[in-house]
Every structure is written in C-alpha cells, then in structure tokens.
C-alpha positions as CSV (number, residue, x, y, z in Angstrom):
1,X,0.0,0.2,-0.3
2,X,1.3,3.6,-1.2
3,X,0.9,6.4,1.3
4,X,1.1,9.8,0.5
5,X,3.9,11.8,1.4
6,X,3.0,15.0,4.0
7,X,4.0,17.7,3.1
8,X,6.9,19.6,5.4
9,X,5.2,21.9,8.4
10,X,6.2,25.4,7.6
11,X,8.9,27.1,9.0
12,X,8.9,30.1,10.9
13,X,10.4,33.2,10.7
14,X,10.4,36.3,12.2
15,X,10.7,39.8,10.2
16,X,11.2,43.1,10.9
17,X,9.9,44.3,7.6
18,X,6.8,45.5,6.8
19,X,4.6,42.0,5.7
20,X,1.3,42.3,3.8
21,X,-0.9,39.8,1.6
22,X,0.5,39.5,-1.9
23,X,3.4,41.0,-1.0
24,X,7.3,39.9,-1.0
25,X,9.9,39.4,2.0
26,X,13.5,39.6,1.5
27,X,15.4,37.3,4.3
28,X,19.0,37.8,4.9
29,X,21.9,35.3,4.3
30,X,21.4,33.9,8.1
31,X,18.0,33.3,7.3
32,X,18.5,32.0,3.9
33,X,21.0,29.6,5.0
34,X,18.5,28.3,7.7
35,X,16.2,27.8,5.5
36,X,18.2,26.1,2.9
37,X,21.0,23.9,4.8
38,X,19.6,23.8,8.5
39,X,15.6,23.2,7.5
40,X,16.8,21.7,3.6
41,X,13.5,23.7,2.1
42,X,13.5,24.9,-1.4
43,X,11.5,27.2,-3.9
44,X,8.0,26.3,-3.6
45,X,8.2,25.0,0.2
46,X,5.8,26.7,3.1
47,X,7.0,29.4,5.3
48,X,5.5,31.6,8.1
49,X,6.5,35.0,8.3
50,X,5.6,37.2,11.2
51,X,6.2,40.4,13.4
52,X,4.1,42.0,16.3
53,X,3.4,45.3,14.3
54,X,1.5,43.0,11.2
55,X,0.8,39.5,12.0
56,X,1.2,36.8,10.7
57,X,1.6,35.3,7.1
58,X,1.9,32.4,5.3
59,X,4.0,32.4,2.4
60,X,6.4,30.3,0.0
61,X,9.8,30.4,-0.9
62,X,10.0,32.3,-4.3
63,X,13.6,32.2,-4.5
64,X,16.6,30.6,-2.7
65,X,20.4,31.0,-3.0
66,X,23.3,30.9,-0.3
67,X,23.0,34.4,0.4
68,X,19.3,35.3,0.1
69,X,15.8,35.1,0.0
70,X,12.9,35.8,-1.1
71,X,9.3,35.0,0.3
72,X,5.9,35.6,-1.3
73,X,3.4,36.2,1.5
74,X,0.2,35.0,0.2
75,X,-2.6,35.0,3.4
76,X,-2.9,36.6,6.6
77,X,-3.5,34.3,9.5
78,X,-2.8,36.2,12.6
79,X,-3.6,39.6,13.3
80,X,-1.3,41.6,15.7
81,X,-2.7,41.0,19.6
82,X,-1.9,42.3,22.8
83,X,1.0,40.7,24.6
84,X,1.9,40.8,28.3
85,X,4.1,44.2,29.7
86,X,6.6,42.2,31.5
87,X,10.5,43.0,32.1
88,X,12.8,40.8,33.0
89,X,16.0,42.4,35.1
90,X,18.5,39.5,35.8
91,X,21.9,39.9,37.2
92,X,24.4,38.6,34.5
93,X,25.9,35.0,35.5
94,X,27.2,32.4,33.5
95,X,26.8,31.9,30.2
96,X,24.8,29.0,30.1
97,X,22.3,29.7,32.8
98,X,22.3,33.6,30.7
99,X,21.4,31.3,27.6
100,X,18.6,29.5,29.7
101,X,17.1,32.8,31.1
102,X,16.5,34.4,27.0
103,X,15.3,31.7,26.2
104,X,12.7,30.2,28.6
105,X,12.0,34.1,29.4
106,X,11.1,34.3,25.9
107,X,8.8,31.4,25.5
108,X,6.7,32.7,29.2
109,X,6.1,35.7,27.0
110,X,8.6,38.6,28.4
111,X,8.9,41.7,26.8
112,X,12.5,42.7,27.2
113,X,15.5,41.2,28.6
114,X,17.7,43.9,30.7
115,X,21.0,42.4,31.9
116,X,22.3,44.0,34.9
117,X,25.2,44.3,36.9
118,X,25.7,43.8,41.1
119,X,28.1,44.6,43.7
120,X,28.2,40.5,43.7
121,X,27.7,39.7,39.6
122,X,30.2,36.7,38.6
123,X,30.0,37.9,35.2
124,X,31.6,41.1,33.8
125,X,30.0,40.7,30.1
126,X,26.9,39.3,28.2
127,X,26.6,39.0,24.2
128,X,23.9,41.1,23.3
129,X,24.1,39.9,19.9
130,X,23.9,36.0,21.0
131,X,20.7,37.1,23.6
132,X,19.0,38.4,20.8
133,X,19.7,35.5,18.7
134,X,18.8,33.1,21.0
135,X,15.0,35.5,22.1
136,X,14.0,35.4,18.0
137,X,14.6,31.5,17.3
138,X,13.0,30.8,20.9
139,X,9.9,33.2,19.5
140,X,9.9,31.7,16.2
141,X,9.4,27.9,17.7
142,X,6.7,29.1,20.5
143,X,4.6,31.1,18.3
144,X,4.6,34.4,19.7
145,X,4.1,37.3,17.2
146,X,6.8,39.4,19.1
147,X,10.7,39.2,19.9
148,X,12.0,40.8,23.4
149,X,13.9,43.7,23.4
150,X,17.3,43.0,24.6
151,X,18.7,45.9,26.2
152,X,22.8,46.3,27.1
153,X,24.4,45.4,30.1
154,X,23.7,48.1,32.9
155,X,24.4,48.5,36.3
156,X,21.3,47.8,38.7
157,X,21.8,51.6,40.2
158,X,21.3,53.1,36.8
159,X,18.4,51.4,35.6
160,X,16.9,52.6,39.1
161,X,17.9,55.9,38.2
162,X,15.7,55.6,35.4
163,X,13.0,53.7,36.6
164,X,9.3,54.9,34.6
165,X,6.8,55.8,37.6
166,X,4.3,53.9,35.9
167,X,6.0,50.5,35.9
168,X,6.2,48.2,39.1
169,X,9.2,46.5,39.7
170,X,9.0,43.1,41.5
171,X,12.2,42.4,44.1
172,X,12.6,39.0,43.9
173,X,13.8,38.6,47.7
174,X,15.0,35.5,48.6
175,X,15.7,36.2,52.5
176,X,12.3,37.1,52.2
177,X,11.8,39.2,55.9
178,X,14.4,37.1,58.1
179,X,17.7,39.4,57.7
180,X,15.5,42.7,57.5
181,X,16.7,43.6,60.9
182,X,20.7,43.4,59.4
183,X,20.0,45.5,56.3
184,X,17.5,48.0,57.6
185,X,14.8,49.5,55.2
186,X,11.2,50.1,55.1
187,X,9.4,47.8,57.2
188,X,6.9,46.0,55.4
189,X,6.0,42.3,54.6
190,X,8.0,40.2,51.3
191,X,4.6,38.7,50.6
192,X,4.6,34.8,48.2
193,X,4.3,36.4,44.9
194,X,0.8,34.8,43.8
195,X,-0.9,36.8,46.8
196,X,0.9,40.1,46.3
197,X,0.4,40.0,42.7
198,X,-3.6,39.1,43.3
199,X,-3.8,42.9,45.5
200,X,-2.3,45.2,42.8
201,X,-4.0,46.4,39.7
202,X,-1.1,47.7,38.2
203,X,-0.7,46.9,34.7
204,X,2.8,47.7,33.8
205,X,5.7,45.1,35.7
206,X,9.4,44.1,35.8
207,X,10.7,40.9,37.8
208,X,14.3,42.1,39.0
209,X,16.4,38.6,39.5
210,X,19.6,38.7,41.5
211,X,22.9,37.4,41.3
212,X,24.0,33.2,42.7
213,X,25.0,35.4,45.7
214,X,22.5,37.6,46.0
215,X,21.9,41.3,46.7
216,X,24.2,43.0,49.1
217,X,22.7,45.0,52.1
218,X,22.9,48.4,50.5
219,X,21.1,47.3,47.1
220,X,18.1,45.7,49.7
221,X,18.3,48.7,51.6
222,X,17.7,51.0,48.1
223,X,15.2,48.7,46.5
224,X,13.2,48.6,49.7
225,X,13.6,52.6,50.2
226,X,11.8,53.1,46.1
227,X,8.4,53.5,46.1
228,X,8.3,51.5,42.8
229,X,9.5,48.3,44.5
230,X,7.2,45.6,45.6
231,X,9.3,42.8,47.2
232,X,8.1,39.2,47.1
233,X,9.1,35.8,47.9
234,X,9.3,32.8,45.4
235,X,8.7,30.5,48.4
236,X,10.8,28.6,50.8
237,X,13.8,27.3,49.1
238,X,17.0,29.7,47.3
239,X,16.7,29.0,43.4
240,X,19.3,29.4,41.4
241,X,19.1,32.5,39.1
242,X,17.8,31.5,35.6
243,X,15.4,29.1,38.0
244,X,13.9,32.1,40.1
245,X,13.4,33.9,36.6
246,X,11.5,31.2,34.7
247,X,9.2,30.6,38.0
248,X,8.8,34.2,38.6
249,X,7.8,34.9,35.6
250,X,5.4,32.2,35.3
251,X,3.7,33.2,38.5
252,X,3.4,36.4,37.1
253,X,1.8,35.1,33.9
254,X,-0.3,32.9,35.7
255,X,-1.8,35.8,38.0
256,X,-1.6,38.7,35.7
257,X,-0.8,37.0,32.1
258,X,-1.9,35.2,29.3
259,X,-1.9,31.9,31.0
260,X,-6.0,32.1,30.9
261,X,-6.1,32.8,27.5
262,X,-6.5,30.0,25.1
C-alpha cells in the first residue's frame, strides 16, 4: 500500500519589515542559510513570516540561494494582538544560565530582557547579539508574534535611577523578612508572589532577579526604600538565578498575564 508523502510543516521566521498579503519578504543571509541548509527547504515550500506590527502570514519560497531568499506572502493568518507588558531584569551570570534565561523568558512572554551588574555579579559581560538571536529563535519556535527587546548590560543602580514611575518592579527577595533587621529598610512583609500580585491593579510590571550571591545590604536597602518596588518571595527554598527567573515569570503570567488565554 502506498502512502502519500506529507508536505513539511511551514518554517516560522521573524522579520522586522513591512508584511502584507501579496507582498514579498526578503530574508537575510543567515535566514537563507537556515532555510536551505538546516531545514532543507526549497522553492515552493511553505514559510510563515511574522512580526508584532503586522501579524503572521503564510507564504512560499519564491527564490532561495546561499545568501538570500524571497518569500511570496499569500494569506494573513494572525492579526497583531495585545501581549503582556513584562520586563525581566536579571543579574549577569554564567553563559549557560543567561542563555537559558533568555530562551525561557521569551517562551513565557517577556517583553524585554535587561541584564544588569550588581555588587555581587560574577559575570563582567553579556553577549547581546547572542541573546537577541536566542530570543528570536525562541519566538519563532513558541508561536508568539513579538521578539523581546534586549538591552545592553548596565549597572543596576543606573537602571533604577531611570526607572519609569508607571511601572511596578517586583523585587524577588530570597531572604524574605528574615534579614530585615540586618540591612534595615522600610518595614513591610515580602509576600508570596501570587498573594502580592492579587492585591495590585498595576498593568506594567518588571521582575528583578539577583545574582547567585544575592543582593548586597546596600542594594536591598535601596530597593526596599523605592516606592515603585514591591518585595515578593518565591517560596521557602533558595533558587538559582535561572530557576528563579522562570518561576517568577510563570507566577506572574498565572496571576496577571495570558496563561488563562487560549
């Protein structure tokens, strides 16, 4: 008995260029290489192209070479849609953990990735281009329309100095209230994250994840004294930076984000 060969599933590619039905989408050398040599696609094969501004479009490969490709856009299959407005600020850690944070935060719907240095940060640099590539590939895989913004590595103090007052910052405080007397700061309970999120009507949020060595007393004091900061805990265990980031985003999405949307 013969069986019909199924056509390959469409490759999904992010393209920050105007997209419209009947138009063309020109791909760069890296995307052409990916289509031709990694995914083994050729002329006539289906490709989906997307961005948050125009939506997602079905298309087909019209031309493909080693250094370029042209996609003929056919039908719009998704319109732009609202997405969670959540930033992730994370202390630079070793490369494997940073890569994991960028990938999983993208899959979980974060709008911006903001690496920072702190007093106890071990890593002195972050490869922004690598993080941007990881975020783009994760967005292509997970089905979202946008790709998170990746900011340059900056000192935490500088980020706090320029903080927008219409955005709430979640300070994931692994010490909870136990060390409050040691480092001082405004009195107030660091509530479990789901509990604290349920009490706040704010719509713009950011999550701050510290380094493996934790925040210094001076950093804790500044965070606790800032009116835009809400201290929260992630439970009774001390989590690694990448685990804490994933956990915090998932909790925020469950409480305030789009996890309940089909």
